[in-house]
N, C-alpha and C positions, 0 to 999 in steps of 0.2 A: 452584301455587295461591296460595301465599303470596308476595307481592312486597314485599321489604324495600327501601325507598328510603333508609333511614338506620338505622344501628345504632351506638350509641355505647357503647364500653367503655372504662372509665377505671380505672386503678390507680395505686399510689404512695402517698406519705406524706399527700397532701392528703385531708381528710375528705370523705365523700360529701356532706354538707351544703354544704361550700364549692363543690364541683364544680357542683352543681345551681344554687346561687344565683349563682355567677360566670358563668353563661350570660347573665345580664341585664346590660346595659350601664347605667352610671349609678347614682345614689343612689336607693333605693326611696322612693316616696312614703309618708309615714307617715299612716295613717288614724286619725282619732278618732271614736268613736261619736257619731252625732247623736241617739241615744236608747238607753236601757238599761232593761229591764223585769226586775224581780225576780221569779223564778219560785218561790222558796221560800215566799212569802206564799200561793201557790196550792197548796202541798203538793207541788210538783214538784221533786224533789231531784237526779235524775239524768237530764237530758235528753240524748238521743242524737242526734236530728236534728229538723229543723223544716220544715214546708211551709206557706207562706203561702196562705190561701184567702180572698180578699176581706177582710173585717175580722177574720177568724178566724185563729188559729194552730193548726196540727195539730202536735202535739209527740209524737215517739216517745220513750218512756222506758226506761231501763235497770233500773228497779226499781219496785216497787209491785204492785197487784193486777190491773192492766191495762196494755196496751202503748202505746196511743195515747190522748191527751187532746185534745179540741177546746176551745180556750180563747178566750173573748170578753172583750177588755179593756173594752169599753163596759158590759157588765153584770156583770163579774167572775165569770162563770159558767163552769163546766167540765162537759164531757160525757165520761164515761169510755167508751172503745171497746176492743174486742178484749180481753175479760176473760181473764185467765190461768187455766188449769185443764184438765181432761180431760173436761169435760162437754160437752153439745150446745152449739155456738156458741162454745166457748172455745178458746183458743190456748195451746199448750204452749211452743213456742220460736219467737218472731217474728223475721222477717227481711224485707229488701227492701221496706220501706215506700215507697209510691209513689202518686201520684194521676194519673188521666187524666180530663180534663173535670170532672165532678162526682162522681166515684167514687174512693174510696181502696182501695188493695189492700195485702194483707199476706200473706207466705208463711209457713206453719207448717212449719219444717224437720222437726220430730219426725214429724208425721203426713203430710207431703208434700201438704198441701192449700193451695190458692191461694184466698184469701178476699177478699170485697169488701163495702163499705158505701157506700150512697148518702149523700154528705155533706149535701145539702139536706134529705133526708128524716130523717136522724139529728138534725139541728139542729131541725127543725120538730116532729118527733113523738117524739123520744128513742128511736127504734128502733135499738138497738145490737146486734142479733143478726145476725152477718155471713152473707152467702151464700157457699156453696162454688162457685167458679167452675170449678176444675179439681181433680181428684185425679190427680197425675202417675203415669203408668204407667212404673215404673222397673224392671220385670222384663224380663230378656233370656234368650233360649234358651241362650246360652253361659254363663249364671251370673255374668257379670262385673257389677261394680257400675255403676249409672247413676243418680246422685243429685244434684240440684241443691241448692245452698246459698245462692247469691246470684243473684237473678233481676232482670231488667228487661224489662218487657213493651213490646214495640214496637207490636203491634196484637193483635186478637183471637186470631190463630193463631200468632203468633211471639214467642219470648223470646231474649234473649241472657243467658248465665249463666256463672258459674263453678261447679264442683262436682266430684264424683267420677264419672268415666266412663272407659271403657277407651281411647278415642282419646287420643293424647298431645297434649291441648290444654289451653292456659291458660284460654281462654274459648271458648264455642261458640254457635252459632245452632241453636235447636230449634223444633219445633212444640209445640202446646199439650199434646200427649201425651208430651212430652219425648223425642221421637225426634230423634236427632242428625242435623243437616243439614250443617253445616260448622263449622270451627273454626280458631282461631289457635294456632300452635305454642307448646309449652312455653317459658317463659322459660329462656334458655340459661345455667343455672348448673350447675356441676359437682356441687354438693351434691345436686341432684335426681337426676342420673343414678346417684348412689351409694345412693339409697334403694331398698330391696329390694321394698317392697310398693307396688302400683300406687295403692291408696287413700291411702297416705301421700304419695306424689308429688303427687296431685292436691290433698290437703289443703294442701300448700305454696302453691297458687295460689288457694286459696278467698278469701282476704281482699283483695277487690278491689272497686272502685266503678265504676259505669258512668254515661256521660253520652251521650245520643242527640241528634243534630242535630234541630232543629225539622222539617226536611223528612223525617226518618226514613231517610235514605240513607247516613249515616255516624255513627260512634259512637267513643267513647274508652273504653278499660278501663284504669284506673290501679291500681297495686299499693300497698297500705297498708304491708306490712312493710318494704319497701325501695323506693328510687326507681326505678320503671320504669313506663312506660305504652305503649299501642299505640293507634293511630288506624287504623280500618279502614272500608272501604266495605261496605254492606249491600245485597245484592241480594235477590230474592225467596227464594232457598234457599241462598245462599252468602255467605261473608265473604271479603273480600280485604284483607289487611293492607297498608297503605301506608307506615306509619312506626312504627319501634319505638325507644324510648329506654331505654337501660339504663345506669346509672351505675356501680354497684359490682359487680365480678364475684365478689366473695365476700360473700354476704348474711349470713353469720354465723348460719346455721341448721343444725340437725341433727335427726335422728330418734332419739329415745331408746327406740324400740320402740313398743309399744302397751299400752293400758290397757283390759282387758276386750274385746280384739278391735278397738278403735277406733283410728283413725289419730291419730298424735301428732307434733307439731312443736315443737321448743324453740328459743329464740333467745338468743344471747349477749348480756350486758349492754351490750356496746359496739356492738352493731348499730344502725344509723341508720334511723329510721322514715321512711317515704315520704309518699305522698299520702293524706290522711285523708278527703277528700271532693272532689267535682267538681260543677260546674254548667256549662252551655253556653248559647250563643245562636247566632245565625246566623253570626257572624264569629269568635267566640273560644271558648277553653276556659279555665275558671277552676279551678285546682287549689289546694287547701288543703294546704300542705306542712309537715310537721313538722321534719325535719332534726335531731331530738333522738335521743339514745341511749336504748335501752330502759331502761337503768339510770339515767337522769337523775334526780338526787336534788333538783334545783331545782323542777322541775315535771313532771307526767306527759308522756309522749311523745304522748298522744292529744289534747292541746291545742296549737293551732298559731298562729303569728303571721305565717306567710308566705303571701301570696295571689299565686300565679304565674299570669300570663296568657300563653297560647299561641294561635296561630292554628291552623286546621284542617290546616295542613301540618306542624305540630309546631314551628314557629319561635317562639322567645321574644319576646314583645311588650312586657310591662310587669310590674313587681314592685311589690307593695304590702307595707307592713309594718303589721300590725294592732297597735294599742297595747293591746288586750285580746285574749288568746289564746282561740280558739274551737275546737270540735270538728266543727261542720257548717255548711254554707253553703247559702243559697237566694237566687238572683238574681231581681229583679223590677223592671223599670223603673229600671235603674242604681242600685238599692238593694241592699245585701247584708244579708240577714237571717241571723243566726247564733245558735247556742246554745252554752253552755259550762256545765260543772258544776264547774269548778275556778277559783278556790277557792270560789266560790259559784254556784249555778244561776241563770242569767239569759239573756234574750234580748238580743243586742247588734245594733244596726242601724248600718250604715255607708252613706255616700253615695259612689259611685264617680265 
């Protein structure tokens, strides 16, 4: 079922960061922001990701009493959405922030609920109590775990996701009840095969990001901890992997056991971080690449200055160097909207 057209494995003394960047010919174009917006003046100190919606910015946050803020620069107004807590309409652990048309979605990992808010209604009427779209059915007769962590909705009935599930898959296609339909094989690392518990093995693959082609017939899954990504076709009920890129065969990870029964993965300080975010259009894939060591003392590995452009066949097209390091990207009309929290929280806008 899985058709690998390319598998790249590299080893030796050259660092992972060098191998990834050396795929691109020529000197990278340096991008300088055309605009920078201070978020700390709005009380937003730890932005995680950003989605542009007309004149509004939808900002996912890593700290605070709620998870998403809707920010209007014209009125300097903020609407707080997805309040944290365990009460009705509140979210415990947010993940997989996404918008489709005029609706924003958020997945609560702890309660396994998929929540939605109508953006226009929220702005007009300040209605910020989300609807529960799905409660994922993760029980199985064989008792094996089946639990999503990172989700990307393709349509009303299908998701691609990473998570903990019995099939040996890095990512998978499921229906809205989280019934497993098809998957892409594990990343081929020796350290994964040496992990004894299935939930720990799958935890290794959880930290990934998705980008889906506008036509909905193909997608990319990129790995955050190390440099690896997969491009695959999406049929109604199946995934077919077309290209897989793996740089470093030793990801520098190990399982220290478990804490209170939970899966646990640790990373060596010298491990090189991979792709932190992705956005796509009809022609290309835009990957935000770190290339830093986990233990980098100059700046955190989650802020990145490398924007790498590939086509949908996985071929390197162009490399940009951002003069302000960012942690998330959103592409709209050849403009790149980014957020960063280091050393200060702000929105940074680049013209491609």
